[in-house]
C-alpha positions in Angstrom: -4.2 -17.4 5.8 -7.1 -16.3 7.9 -9.6 -14.2 5.9 -10.6 -12.3 9.1 -7.1 -11.0 9.5 -6.9 -8.5 6.7 -4.0 -6.1 6.4 -3.7 -3.1 4.1 -0.1 -2.2 3.2 -0.1 1.1 1.4 2.3 0.3 -1.4 3.9 -2.7 -3.2 7.4 -1.7 -4.2 10.6 -3.6 -3.5 10.9 -1.8 -0.1 7.6 -3.4 1.0 8.4 -7.0 0.1 9.8 -7.8 3.6 6.6 -6.4 5.2 4.3 -8.3 2.8 6.2 -11.5 3.3 6.2 -11.3 7.1 2.6 -10.3 7.3 1.6 -13.4 5.3 3.7 -15.6 7.7 1.7 -14.0 10.5 -1.5 -15.2 8.9 -2.8 -12.0 7.3 -4.6 -11.7 4.0 -2.4 -8.9 2.5 -3.8 -6.2 0.3 -1.4 -3.7 -1.3 -2.3 -0.4 -2.8 -0.4 2.5 -4.6 -0.8 4.1 -8.0 1.9 2.1 -9.7 0.5 -1.4 -10.5 3.7 -2.7 -12.1 5.8 -2.5 -8.9 7.3 -5.9 -8.0 6.0 -6.1 -4.5 2.4 -6.4 -5.5 3.1 -9.9 -6.8 3.9 -11.0 -3.2 0.5 -9.8 -1.9 -2.9 -11.6 -2.0 -4.6 -8.7 -3.6 -3.8 -5.3 -5.1 -6.1 -2.3 -5.2 -5.2 0.9 -7.2 -5.0 4.1 -5.1 -2.7 7.0 -4.2 -1.3 6.2 -0.8 -0.8 9.9 -0.1 -4.6 10.5 -0.4 -5.9 9.8 3.1 -9.6 9.6 2.1 -8.9 7.4 -0.9 -7.0 5.0 1.4 -9.6 5.1 4.1 -12.3 4.1 1.5 -10.2 1.2 0.4 -9.6 0.1 4.0 -13.4 0.3 4.7 -14.4 -1.4 1.5 -12.0 -4.3 2.1 -12.9 -4.6 5.8 -9.3 -4.5 6.9 -8.4 -5.3 10.5 -5.0 -3.6 10.4 -3.0 -1.1 8.3 0.7 -0.9 7.7 2.6 2.0 6.2 4.8 1.7 3.2 8.4 3.0 3.2 7.4 6.6 2.6 6.3 9.4 5.0 3.1 10.0 3.1 2.3 6.3 3.8 2.7 6.6 7.5 0.6 9.7 7.6 -2.2 7.9 5.7 -1.8 4.8 7.9 -2.2 7.0 11.1 -5.3 8.6 9.6 -6.9 5.3 8.7 -6.1 3.9 12.1 -7.7 6.8 13.9 -10.8 6.9 11.7 -11.4 3.1 12.0 -10.3 2.7 15.7 -7.4 0.4 14.9 -4.3 -0.2 17.0 -0.6 0.2 16.2 -0.2 3.8 15.2 0.4 7.2 16.9 -2.4 9.7 16.6 -2.8 11.5 13.3 -1.8 14.8 15.0 1.4 13.2 16.5 2.2 11.6 13.2 1.9 14.9 11.4 4.2 16.6 14.0 6.9 14.0 13.5 6.8 13.7 9.7 6.4 17.4 8.7 9.8 19.1 9.0 8.5 22.4 10.1 6.3 21.0 12.9 9.1 18.7 14.2 11.5 21.7 14.1 9.2 23.7 16.3 8.9 20.7 18.7 12.7 20.2 18.7 13.3 23.9 19.5 10.9 23.7 22.5 12.5 20.5 23.8 16.1 21.6 23.0 16.8 18.5 21.0 20.1 17.9 19.1 18.9 19.1 15.7 19.8 22.2 13.6 17.5 25.2 14.2 15.5 26.2 11.2 13.3 28.9 9.8 10.0 28.1 8.1 8.7 30.0 5.1 5.5 29.9 3.0 6.4 32.5 0.3 9.4 33.4 -1.8 9.2 37.0 -0.6 9.2 36.0 3.0 12.2 33.8 2.5 14.2 36.3 0.5 14.0 38.9 3.3 16.4 36.7 5.2 18.8 35.9 2.3 21.5 38.4 3.4 21.3 37.4 7.1 22.5 33.8 6.8 26.0 32.6 7.3 26.3 30.3 4.3 26.3 27.4 3.5 22.6 26.7 4.2 20.3 23.9 3.2 16.8 24.4 1.8 14.1 21.7 2.1 10.4 21.3 1.3 8.6 20.3 4.6 6.7 17.4 3.2 8.8 15.5 0.7 11.2 12.6 1.1 14.1 11.0 -0.9 15.9 14.4 -1.2 13.3 15.9 -3.5 13.7 19.6 -3.7 16.6 19.7 -1.2 19.5 21.9 -2.0 22.7 23.1 -0.3 23.3 26.8 -1.1 26.6 28.7 -0.7 25.4 32.2 -1.5 22.3 34.5 -1.8 21.9 33.8 -5.6 21.8 30.0 -5.1 19.5 30.5 -2.1 16.9 32.4 -4.2 16.9 29.7 -6.8 16.6 26.9 -4.2 13.8 28.6 -2.4 11.7 29.0 -5.5 12.3 25.3 -6.5 11.5 23.9 -3.0 8.3 26.0 -2.6 7.2 24.9 -6.1 7.7 21.2 -5.2 6.2 21.3 -1.7 2.7 19.9 -1.5 1.8 22.4 1.3 3.9 25.2 -0.1 6.2 25.4 2.9 10.0 25.1 3.3 12.5 25.0 6.0 15.9 26.7 5.9 18.7 25.6 8.2 22.4 25.7 8.7 24.3 23.2 6.6 26.4 21.0 9.0 29.7 19.7 7.7 30.2 16.1 8.8 29.5 12.5 8.1 25.9 11.1 7.6 24.5 8.2 9.5 21.3 6.4 10.5 20.2 5.1 13.9 17.2 2.8 13.7 15.6 2.0 17.0 12.6 0.0 18.3 10.4 1.4 21.0 8.5 -0.7 23.6 6.7 1.2 26.3 8.5 4.4 25.2 11.9 2.9 25.7 14.5 1.8 23.2 14.9 -2.0 23.4 17.0 -2.5 20.2 18.9 -0.5 17.7 21.0 -0.6 14.5 23.4 2.0 13.2 25.1 2.6 9.9 27.1 5.0 7.8 25.2 6.5 4.8 26.6 7.3 1.4 25.2 9.1 -1.6 27.3 8.3 -4.6 24.7 9.2 -7.3 22.5 11.8 -5.8 23.8 14.0 -3.0 20.5 13.9 -1.1 19.5 10.3 -1.8 21.2 7.5 0.2 22.2 4.6 -2.1 24.7 2.7 0.0 25.1 2.0 3.7 27.3 0.0 6.0 27.3 -0.5 9.8 27.9 -0.1 12.6 28.2 3.6 12.3 31.6 5.2 12.9 32.0 6.2 16.6 28.6 4.8 17.6 29.7 3.4 20.9 30.7 6.9 22.0 27.4 8.6 21.1 24.7 6.0 21.2 23.6 7.0 24.7 23.0 10.5 23.4 20.8 9.2 20.5 18.9 6.8 22.8 18.2 9.7 25.2 16.9 11.9 22.4 14.6 9.2 21.1 13.3 8.4 24.6 12.7 12.1 25.3 10.5 12.3 22.1 8.8 9.1 22.9 8.0 10.1 26.4 6.8 13.6 25.5 4.5 12.4 22.7 3.6 9.0 24.3 4.6 7.1 21.1 3.2 3.6 20.5 5.4 0.6 20.3 7.3 0.4 17.0 10.2 1.5 14.9 11.7 5.0 15.3 14.3 5.7 12.7 16.5 8.8 12.6 19.2 10.2 10.4 21.9 12.3 11.9 25.0 14.3 11.0 28.1 13.7 13.1 29.6 17.2 13.2 32.6 18.0 15.4 32.0 14.8 17.3 28.4 15.6 18.1 25.3 14.0 16.6 22.6 16.3 15.1 19.3 14.8 14.0 18.3 15.9 10.5 15.3 13.6 9.8 13.1 11.2 11.7 10.3 8.7 10.8 8.1 6.1 12.3 7.9 3.7 9.4 9.9 1.1 7.7 12.9 2.6 5.9 13.3 2.0 2.2 15.4 -0.2 0.0 14.8 -3.3 2.1 16.4 -1.7 5.1 15.2 -4.5 7.5 17.4 -7.1 5.8 20.8 -5.8 7.0 19.3 -5.0 10.4 18.1 -8.6 10.9 21.4 -9.9 9.5 23.5 -7.9 11.9 21.3 -8.2 15.0 19.3 -11.4 14.6 16.1 -9.4 15.3 13.3 -10.0 12.8 13.0 -6.3 12.0 10.3 -6.5 9.3 8.2 -8.8 11.4 8.5 -6.5 14.4 7.4 -3.5 12.3 4.3 -5.4 11.0 3.4 -6.7 14.4 3.7 -3.2 16.0 1.6 -1.6 13.2 -1.0 -4.4 13.7 -1.2 -3.5 17.4 0.6 -6.4 19.0 1.3 -5.8 22.7 4.7 -5.3 24.3 5.0 -9.0 25.2 5.5 -9.8 21.4 8.9 -8.0 21.4 10.9 -10.1 23.8 13.8 -11.0 21.6 16.9 -8.9 21.9 20.0 -8.7 19.7 23.2 -6.7 19.4 24.7 -5.4 16.2 27.5 -8.0 15.8 28.3 -8.0 12.0 29.7 -5.5 9.6 27.1 -5.3 6.9 24.9 -3.0 4.7 23.4 -2.6 1.3 24.1 -1.1 -2.0 21.5 0.1 -4.6 22.6 -0.7 -8.1 22.2 2.6 -10.0 23.5 4.0 -13.3 25.5 7.2 -13.7 23.4 8.5 -16.6 20.1 8.1 -18.4 20.0 5.5 -21.2 19.6 1.9 -22.0 21.1 -0.7 -19.7 23.4 -3.3 -21.4 24.9 -5.1 -18.3 25.8 -4.9 -14.6 29.4 -6.0 -13.9 30.2 -7.1 -10.3 33.9 -7.3 -9.6 35.2 -10.6 -8.1 36.7 -8.6 -5.3 33.3 -7.9 -3.9 31.4 -10.9 -5.1 32.2 -12.9 -2.0 30.8 -10.1 0.2 27.3 -10.5 -1.3 25.2 -12.7 1.0 21.8 -11.9 -0.6 20.5 -9.8 -3.5 17.2 -8.5 -4.9 17.8 -7.7 -8.6 15.1 -6.8 -11.1 17.0 -5.2 -14.0 17.3 -6.8 -17.4 19.2 -5.9 -20.6 17.3 -3.2 -22.5 15.8 -1.5 -19.5 15.6 2.2 -19.9 16.8 4.6 -17.2 14.9 7.8 -17.4 16.0 9.3 -14.1 19.3 7.9 -13.0 19.4 9.9 -9.8 16.5 7.8 -8.4 16.0 4.7 -10.6 17.4 1.5 -9.2 18.2 -1.8 -10.9 18.5 -3.9 -7.7 20.0 -4.1 -4.3 23.0 -6.0 -3.0 23.3 -7.0 0.6 26.9 -7.1 1.8 28.8 -8.5 4.7 32.4 -7.6 5.6 35.1 -9.2 7.7 36.1 -6.0 9.4 35.3 -2.3 9.5 38.5 -1.6 7.5 37.3 -3.9 4.7 33.8 -2.3 4.8 35.1 1.3 4.6 37.6 0.4 1.9 35.1 -1.4 -0.4 32.3 1.0 0.1 34.7 3.8 -0.9 35.3 1.9 -4.2 31.8 0.6 -4.7 31.2 2.4 -7.9 34.3 0.7 -9.4 33.3 -2.7 -8.0 29.7 -2.6 -9.2 29.4 -1.0 -12.6 26.3 -0.4 -14.7 27.2 -0.6 -18.4 25.0 1.4 -20.8 24.5 1.1 -24.5 26.5 3.5 -26.6 
């Protein structure tokens, strides 16, 4: 690799492995950071430097000390915010402005923007104190959903069905929020999906869609399979929404990922981000479309121009991923994969070993299986039974 091409990737977990690998193929000397030195992704990098990737100034100091020439986010919203800050401070290419990044990745700011632009997203109220939030508790038509404005992975999120649950959720979400802010919005009943796009010159040039499932934690996606149900009927709506945002904010080339609820046949955006999605998301995207998704993300965040993204691909395979997770805390004895789904596994990234201790089963993962199916029917059937087909056995 060329020592004058130095890339800082802001974490080194399993989700960052595709980014690290592709960056090295592109000739970069890769430095990872993060405050968890034992994460498996660091071993794939050339160098690791301890640091909290949510701390803008700490990350900027590392970037300056290591004389980096590019910065790439990790699979976390705090990472993309820090990456945008570093990029702006050091005059690097490949990222939206810090102000734009904050607008997109803080729920309350995006909700204000969405209201102004009349985007397809649930309207929301923003609160900074418990007292302020409780003044509205008797005005809502429950169920509602309460979220911290600045956390990911379902942390602090709760669906509430009455005023008593609402008060408890408000207090919890405000206590968890780094900024001390929450959003409250109508809970939409429907199915959950992702629509991951790639922007070049503010236009969508490629996309991948899937169905999302949360078998262990209601607000934490652990399984997916695509294409998304009914995507051909609504993809033009989603593309139009993405391009409205891109045009209004003059977004740079790169990934634009959104989650939506399909409610009464209409898609409503519930979350968006401009960084690599977690749990090795680029793998099924590339497998289904032929587009080197992780490579494209790295190139875009390193400031490659539009001519680098000439390849195009359609989503032609039924595929997705499943995170191996336990149903309770304890010591892992074994993971049993049923023969019925064994043939669907085309790739895996597994790091568990007998004796591993699960301390928080709602987020701890033991590995990821990448699955391909012959048909939508097979995909939907096997995903519905995935917890029977892939079992984590705990010690008594």
